[in-house]
N, C-alpha and C positions, 0 to 999 in steps of 0.2 A: 073503725072510726076512720073518717076523713077530717084533716085539720085544714087550718087557713092557708092558703096556698103560701109557700114558703117566700116566692120573688114578690107577692103583693105586700107580703108583711115587710120585707127590705125596703119597698119602693116607700111606702107608708112612712117607716123610719126615718129614711134618708129625707123624704122632703118636709117632714117636721124639723128634723135635727139640722138642717139647713135654714130653714126660715126663723126659727126660735132658737136655736143655737144651744137645744136642749141636749143632754147626753142619750145616746142610744139606750143606755141603760134606764133612765127615767123612761124615756116614751114605750119600751117594753114593757114597763109595770104598768101602763095604763091598760083597760079593758079595751077590746077591741073595739066596741061603739064608740068609745070616747076617742081612740086615736081617727076612727073616720070622721068623727065631727071636727075635730081640728084639721084635717086634711080638707074637709069641705069647705071650712070657715078661711084657711089660707086660700084656697081657689077661688072663693067669692071674693075675697080683697083682691087680688089678682084680677079678676074679671072687671070689677068697678074701677081699678086702675086704668085697666085697658081702655074701658069705654070712656074714660074721662080724656084720654090722649086722642080720641079721634076727633 
C-alpha cells in the first residue's frame, strides 16, 4: 500500500499551522480531503489579497 507522501503531509500541516495557529496534532486529526480544502482556502485568500494590491 502506498501512503500519502510524508513531505507533502508536513507541508500541508506547516502551511495550515502557520496561518491558523492550529496545533500540528489538531491538523493531523483532519481527514486528508479536509486538510487539502483548508490549504486551498488559504491559498485562495492569498491570491485575492495579491490581486487587490496590484
